C-alpha positions in Angstrom: 111.4 55.3 72.1 113.7 57.7 71.3 112.4 59.6 74.4 112.7 56.8 76.5 116.5 56.2 75.1 116.8 59.6 76.1 115.3 59.4 79.7 118.0 56.5 80.7 120.9 58.9 79.6 120.0 61.1 81.5 119.0 58.9 84.5 123.1 57.2 84.7 124.2 61.3 83.9 122.5 62.0 87.2 123.8 58.5 89.0 127.1 58.7 88.1 127.5 62.0 90.2 128.8 61.5 93.4 126.7 62.3 96.4 127.8 64.9 98.1 130.3 64.1 100.9 130.1 61.1 99.1 133.9 60.4 99.8 135.0 62.0 103.4 138.2 64.2 103.2 141.3 63.1 103.6 142.5 63.2 107.9 144.2 66.4 107.5 141.2 68.3 106.4 138.1 66.8 108.6 138.8 68.8 111.3 138.8 72.7 110.9 140.8 73.6 114.6 143.9 75.4 113.6 147.3 73.3 113.7 150.4 74.3 115.1 153.5 74.0 113.5 157.1 74.3 113.1 159.5 74.5 110.0 162.4 74.6 110.2 164.0 75.4 106.8 167.0 77.3 105.1 164.2 80.2 104.9 167.1 83.1 104.2 167.5 81.2 100.9 163.9 80.4 100.1 163.0 84.2 100.3 166.6 85.5 98.4 166.3 82.8 95.4 162.5 82.2 95.4 163.8 79.5 92.8 160.5 77.4 91.7 162.6 74.7 90.5 164.9 74.2 93.4 163.5 71.9 96.6 165.1 73.0 100.1 165.1 70.9 102.9 163.2 70.4 105.8 161.6 69.4 109.0 158.0 69.6 109.3 157.1 69.4 113.3 152.9 69.2 115.0 151.6 67.0 117.6 150.0 64.1 116.6 146.1 63.5 118.2 147.8 61.5 121.0 150.3 64.4 121.6 153.4 63.0 120.3 155.7 65.6 118.4 156.0 64.6 114.7 158.7 65.2 112.7 159.0 65.3 108.7 161.4 65.7 106.2 160.3 68.1 103.7 160.8 69.7 100.5 160.0 73.2 100.4 159.4 74.9 96.9 158.3 78.6 96.6 155.5 78.9 93.6 153.3 81.4 92.8 153.6 84.7 90.4 151.8 87.9 91.6 152.9 86.9 95.5 156.0 85.6 94.1 156.8 88.9 92.9 154.9 91.3 95.3 155.6 89.5 98.5 158.0 89.5 101.3 157.5 85.7 101.4 156.4 83.6 98.7 153.8 81.3 98.9 155.1 77.5 98.9 155.0 74.0 98.2 155.3 71.6 100.6 156.5 67.9 99.7 156.6 64.9 102.0 157.9 61.8 101.9 155.3 58.9 101.8 156.5 56.6 103.4 156.6 59.0 106.8 153.4 60.4 106.4 151.4 57.0 106.6 149.6 56.6 109.8 149.8 60.4 111.0 147.5 63.0 110.4 149.1 64.2 106.7 148.0 60.4 105.5 147.8 60.4 101.6 149.6 63.7 101.7 152.5 64.0 99.3 152.2 67.8 98.3 150.4 70.3 99.4 150.2 73.9 98.4 150.6 76.5 101.9 149.6 79.9 101.9 151.6 81.8 104.1 151.8 85.5 105.0 152.8 87.8 102.4 154.4 90.7 104.3 154.7 91.3 108.0 151.7 93.1 108.8 148.9 92.9 111.1 147.0 93.5 107.9 148.4 90.6 105.7 148.3 88.5 109.0 144.5 89.1 108.2 144.4 88.6 105.3 145.0 84.9 105.1 142.7 84.0 107.6 140.5 86.0 105.3 141.4 84.2 102.2 141.4 80.9 104.2 137.3 82.2 105.4 136.5 82.0 101.8 137.5 78.7 101.1 135.5 77.6 103.7 132.5 79.7 103.1 132.5 77.7 99.4 133.4 74.3 101.4 129.4 74.7 102.7 128.4 75.1 99.5 129.2 73.0 97.8 131.7 69.6 98.3 132.9 70.1 95.0 135.3 72.7 96.0 138.9 72.9 97.7 139.2 71.9 101.1 141.7 74.1 103.7 143.2 73.6 107.0 144.4 76.7 108.8 147.7 76.5 110.7 149.6 78.9 113.2 153.3 78.6 111.6 156.3 78.8 113.7 159.1 79.4 110.9 162.4 78.7 112.2 165.5 79.7 109.5 168.2 77.1 109.8 170.4 79.6 107.6 170.4 81.0 111.0 169.7 85.2 109.2 166.4 85.0 110.5 164.4 85.1 113.8 161.8 83.0 115.1 158.6 84.0 113.6 154.8 82.8 114.4 152.4 83.8 111.5 149.1 82.4 109.9 149.1 79.9 107.0 146.7 77.5 105.5 147.0 74.6 103.4 144.9 73.4 100.4 143.7 70.0 99.7 145.4 68.8 96.7 144.0 68.4 93.1 144.6 65.0 93.1 143.2 64.0 96.3 140.2 66.2 95.6 139.5 64.5 92.2 139.6 60.7 94.2 137.0 62.6 96.9 135.3 63.7 93.8 135.5 60.7 91.9 136.2 62.6 88.7 139.6 62.6 87.1 141.6 66.4 86.5 141.1 67.4 82.7 144.4 69.1 81.8 143.0 71.5 78.7 143.8 74.6 76.6 140.1 75.9 77.0 136.9 75.0 78.3 133.6 75.8 76.3 130.8 76.8 78.5 128.3 74.1 77.2 130.8 71.6 78.2 131.1 72.7 81.9 128.6 71.3 84.7 125.8 74.0 84.7 124.7 74.4 88.5 127.3 74.3 89.8 129.7 76.8 87.5 126.3 78.9 88.6 126.8 78.2 91.9 130.7 79.6 91.9 129.9 82.4 89.6 127.4 83.7 92.2 129.8 82.5 95.3 132.7 85.1 93.3 130.3 87.7 93.2 129.2 87.1 96.9 132.9 87.3 97.9 133.4 90.4 94.9 136.2 88.1 92.9 136.8 89.1 89.3 140.5 87.4 89.0 139.3 84.2 87.4 137.8 82.5 83.9 136.5 78.9 84.1 136.9 79.1 80.5 140.7 80.4 79.9 143.6 81.4 81.2 145.8 84.3 80.7 148.7 81.8 79.0 147.1 80.2 76.9 145.6 77.4 79.0 143.0 76.6 80.8 141.8 77.6 83.1 142.4 81.1 85.0 142.3 80.4 89.1 140.1 77.5 88.0 141.0 73.4 88.0 138.9 71.5 85.9 137.5 67.6 86.8 135.5 65.7 84.9 135.1 61.8 83.2 136.3 63.8 79.9 136.6 67.0 78.1 133.4 67.3 77.5 131.3 66.7 81.1 133.4 69.3 83.1 133.2 70.1 86.6 135.2 73.9 87.3 136.4 74.3 91.0 137.9 78.1 91.8 141.1 78.6 93.7 142.6 81.6 94.8 140.2 84.6 95.6 143.4 87.0 97.5 142.0 89.9 95.2 138.4 89.5 96.0 136.5 92.1 98.5 136.1 89.8 101.1 139.9 89.1 101.4 140.4 92.3 100.8 144.4 91.8 100.7 146.5 95.3 100.6 148.8 94.2 97.4 145.1 93.4 95.6 145.1 95.4 92.1 141.6 96.2 90.6 140.7 94.9 86.9 139.0 97.9 84.6 139.2 95.5 82.1 136.3 93.3 83.8 134.6 96.8 84.8 136.2 96.8 88.2 137.5 100.1 89.2 138.3 99.1 93.0 138.9 96.2 94.5 136.1 95.2 96.2 133.4 96.3 93.5 131.4 93.8 92.2 130.9 93.0 89.1 129.0 89.7 88.0 131.0 87.5 85.7 128.5 84.6 85.0 127.4 83.3 81.9 124.0 84.4 80.2 123.4 80.5 79.1 122.7 79.8 82.8 121.0 82.7 83.8 118.3 80.5 83.9 119.7 78.9 86.9 120.1 82.1 88.7 117.1 81.6 91.0 118.2 78.2 92.4 121.3 79.7 93.0 120.1 82.3 94.9 117.7 80.2 96.7 121.1 77.9 97.4 122.5 81.3 99.4 119.3 82.1 101.6 118.9 78.8 102.8 122.8 79.3 103.4 122.7 82.7 105.0 122.8 81.5 108.4 125.4 79.3 108.6 127.7 81.6 106.1 127.1 84.5 109.0 128.2 82.0 111.5 131.0 81.1 110.1 132.1 84.3 109.9 131.4 85.1 113.3 133.1 81.5 114.5 136.3 82.8 112.7 138.4 84.0 115.6 141.2 84.2 114.0 140.2 87.4 112.8 139.6 90.6 114.6 136.7 92.0 115.4 136.1 95.2 113.4 137.5 92.8 110.1 134.5 90.4 110.9 131.9 92.8 111.3 133.5 94.2 107.9 133.0 91.0 106.2 129.6 90.8 107.3 128.5 93.9 106.8 129.8 92.9 103.4 128.2 90.2 102.9 125.2 92.0 103.9 125.5 94.1 100.8 124.9 90.8 98.7 121.9 89.4 100.6 120.6 93.1 99.7 120.8 92.9 95.7 119.5 89.0 95.8 116.7 90.0 97.6 115.3 92.3 95.3 114.4 90.9 91.8 115.2 94.1 90.3 118.6 94.3 91.5 118.9 90.4 90.3 118.1 91.4 87.0 120.5 94.7 86.6 123.5 93.9 88.5 123.5 89.7 87.8 121.7 88.5 85.0 121.5 91.6 82.9 125.3 91.7 83.8 126.2 88.5 82.8 128.8 86.9 80.0 
């Protein structure tokens, strides 16, 4: 009888997990074409003051599907901790009016995080697209990930102190919209236990972090006593969690000029791979490797098709990914560098 009850609980748990792609993304994230937009705002004030509590009024303009120009009122606010201090131009949050976005490409969007350029150099410009690509690679592996949309932004300073500039940026799906899409609720918790996090997805994302050479994350603890570092938690309760990563700018795949290695986790240089998955999930490493082997062609195709990246950058990314596949193709290397290095 107990065995039957256990089987019923397992089946109910499986049925409660929404199928991949069960809910479609919002219109903004259904296309991966680069969206050309114009943002007019007091940029000089934004860059000078970088207030994370003050909204600056602006206008966000783009062309809708029928070619009509759409102007949306927007409030722009600086955000981010590291980039806030180390970048000439801070990352921002865009706050739209719900009444204005209804029926447009930005339908259902209220607040969106934008990742713009950090500094005005070609390498930083490419870093924006490289981080966007990292999100897209994870999207290919799992629907339980943040959607993104690449932008070509014309920035116009309403303070009239800066000239117009055109730069790449990307928007990140809001966590509330992600929660709706995957059928779970955001869980605001101080810490998480590995045993409470869905193991297969956690191991998949750990392997993804290894693919892109990222070390700046923790799905169980944050640096300021909150959970978690560059992971958002979703679930039905605190004992049934899905950990979804974000913020890949310190990874080797992105190779941002301002990235700093972390010797505390064994990373001596940006780009050095260190596996930070959990020993409790080592039994799933083989399955994760199989997933990446099966998706190898599609992952490389995404890199090749990212024409906003310079040809040599795409070649470097492909070569960096080659090193990952060389490791997971050799059982001895997997044992030495992955399962043998787990936490």
